[in-house]
Each structure stands twice: as structure tokens, then as C-alpha cells.
C-alpha positions in Angstrom: 14.0 -0.9 26.0 17.3 0.7 25.1 17.7 1.8 28.8 17.4 -2.1 30.1 20.5 -3.4 27.7 23.9 -2.7 27.9 25.5 -4.8 25.5 24.4 -6.8 22.4 26.3 -10.4 21.6 26.7 -11.5 18.1 26.9 -15.1 17.7 28.2 -16.3 14.3 28.8 -19.6 12.4 32.3 -18.4 11.6 35.1 -20.5 13.0 37.0 -18.2 15.4 40.2 -19.4 15.0 39.7 -18.1 11.1 39.2 -14.5 12.1 41.6 -11.7 12.9 39.8 -10.9 16.3 41.0 -7.0 16.5 39.3 -6.7 13.1 35.7 -7.3 14.2 33.3 -4.5 13.8 29.8 -3.8 14.2 28.5 -1.0 12.1 31.8 0.1 12.3 32.0 -0.1 16.3 34.8 -2.1 18.0 33.6 -4.9 20.3 34.1 -4.8 24.1 35.0 -8.4 24.0 35.6 -11.2 21.2 35.3 -14.7 22.1 34.1 -18.5 21.0 31.3 -20.2 21.8 31.1 -24.0 22.6 30.8 -25.0 18.9 34.0 -23.0 17.9 32.5 -20.4 16.4 33.0 -16.4 16.9 31.0 -14.2 19.4 31.4 -10.5 20.1 29.9 -8.3 22.4 29.2 -4.7 21.7 28.4 -1.6 23.8 24.6 -0.3 23.2 25.7 3.2 23.8 28.6 2.9 21.5 26.3 2.1 18.7 24.4 5.2 19.3 21.1 3.2 18.6 17.8 5.0 18.6 14.2 3.2 18.6 13.1 1.6 15.3 14.6 -0.4 12.6 18.1 -1.0 12.3 20.3 -2.7 10.2 23.5 -4.4 12.0 26.8 -5.2 9.7 29.2 -7.4 11.3 32.3 -7.4 9.4 36.0 -8.3 9.6 39.1 -10.0 8.2 40.3 -13.9 8.0 43.7 -14.9 9.2 44.2 -16.3 5.6 43.2 -13.0 4.0 40.2 -11.3 2.7 37.1 -10.0 4.8 33.6 -11.1 5.7 30.4 -9.3 6.2 27.1 -10.3 7.2 24.0 -8.1 8.1 20.4 -8.4 9.7 17.7 -6.0 10.6 16.3 -5.7 14.2 13.8 -3.5 15.8 15.3 -1.5 18.7 12.9 -0.5 21.2 
């Protein structure tokens, strides 16, 4: 399945205007793009090859900085096929 997917898109419920876009990462990897969905929330795209994924269970951690100071971090687990 890894060969079938080039990017992973992470959707959040974090207001995009509250985030320093250049600080966002997923498992320490910088995004290929950062945007805003139609609700004003942060969306980030990551290259599968940059993430170095292997088949199995993976914990993804999205983190970054808030414009007003402080940081955020959220994790979820997914099965990579």
C-alpha cells in the first residue's frame, strides 16, 4: 500500500491563524504544504517518503508552535500497509 500513496494529509481542529506555519511537523518531518480548510482549521501535507514509513502500526505526532506562544502536540496511531 505504501507505493500507492505519495502524501499524507493531516486535518486538525486548530485555528490556522493561531499557528506558526513554519513550526509544524509530523514525527519531526516538515510538511510539503500547510493550508487552511473551509472551517479555518490547520491542514498539513507530508511526503510519505520523507516520513520513512514501514508496514505496521505507527504513532503519528503532529506538533508546532502557537503564534501567541506555547506549543501543541497531538498523536494518533494508524496501521501502514
